[in-house]
N, C-alpha and C positions, 0 to 999 in steps of 0.2 A: 461512055466517057468515065474515066476513073475518078476516084475521090480527089486525088491530087490535082487533076485537070480542072475539076469543079472549083476547088479552092483557089487556083491560080486565075481562072477566068472570072470568078465572081466579083472581085473588087472593081474591075473595069466596067462590068455590066451595072453593078449597083451604083458606082460613082456616076455613070452616065445618066442613070435614072434620077439620082439626087440632083445632078446639075440642071435638070429641066425645071426644078422648082426652087433651087437653093443656090446662093452665091457662096461657094465653099472657100473658107480661109485655111482650114487644115483638116487632114484625115488621119485617124488613128485606127490601126487594126487592133481588135480585141481578142479575147479567148475565153476559156472556161473561167479563169479567175476574175476577169472583168465583167463577165456575164453579158457581153454584147459582141457582135461580129465586127461592126464598123461604127466609128464615132465621127460625125461631121460637125465642124464648128463653122459658123458663118451667119448668114441672114437670108430669110425667105425673099424671093423675088417679088411676091405680091403680099398684100395685107390679108388675103383670105387663106388663113391657115387650115381651115376645114377642107377646102377644095384641094389644097396641096397635100394634105394628109390622105384624103380619099384617093387621089391619083397615085401617090407613092405606095399606099397599102395595096391597091389593086395590082400594081406592077410587081410587088414583092410576094404576093400571096402564093403563086405557083412554086416558089422556092421554100415556102414554109416560114417566111420571115415577116415581121411587122415593124413599122417605124414607131419610135417614141419621140415626140417633140418635147424639148425642154428649153428653159431659159436659165442662163447663168450670168448675172450682171447684165451687160449690154449685148452679150452674145446669145445666139440661138443655137441649139444643139439638136442634131438628129441622131438617135441611136438605132441601129439595126439589130434586132434581137429575134430569137426563135419565138414562134407562136406558142402560147401556152397550150397544154394538152386540153382536149375537150373534157368538160366536167361530166362525171357520171353520177346519176342519182343512186344513192345507196338504198338498202332495203328499208321499207317503211316501218317494219316491226321494231326496229331499233329505236326509232323516235317514239313509238307508242309505249314501248317498255320503259324508256327513260322518263316519259311524261307520267306514267303510272307510278313509278318509283318516287318521282318528285312529289306527287300529290300525297302518297302515303307517308313520306318522310316529313312533309310539312304538317300533316295531321298529327303524326306522332309527336313532333316537337311541340306543337300547340297544345296537345293533350297533357304534356308534362307540366304546364302552367295553369291548368284548370283545377279549381277546388271542387271536387265532386264526392258523392257518397259511395260511388262505385269503387271496386278494388282495382279496376283497370280503366283509367281514363281514356286510353287509346280506343278501347271497345266502344265507349260512348261516342267519341268523335266519328268513328267509322259508321256506327248506326245512324247518326245524324246526317252524315254525308250521303248514305244510301237512301235515306228517306227524302232528302231534298233533291236528289238527282233524278228521281222518276215520279211520274204522276201516280202510278199505282201504289206507291209506298214501299217500305222496306221488305214486306213479306213477299213481294213478287220478284225482287231482285235476287240473283243467285248469291251475291256477296253477303247477304244478311239473313239467309235462311237458317243458319245454325244458331242464331240468337233468339 
């Protein structure tokens, strides 16, 4: 089946699926600009919108579409849209790096407001952080060995 045949056949199939759960007053075809394929205005046949959604979502899943139920005034609207792409988990090292940079920048900023006798207040806050972050003390941590 070619793409043009799918586009021509799709409205009748989708409309038939929507008619099972929805009293349709109007149908609007969408596109890229509207960000939906079909827009149905009307009212649900039953009060159980969860069951209606589950039924329609299961029927549309093989085509890669999902329904969105909306209300506008007294009208109920069903939008048929593409399924969002599956989310991928990014590399963990980026989160760890950003966390470490956040901790260092907060310590550096806080050290600027500390009145100390040391020439470098950032060094004092880093030593304090290292000593409080481990049971063994700052001498066993790699970050504090040079001081």
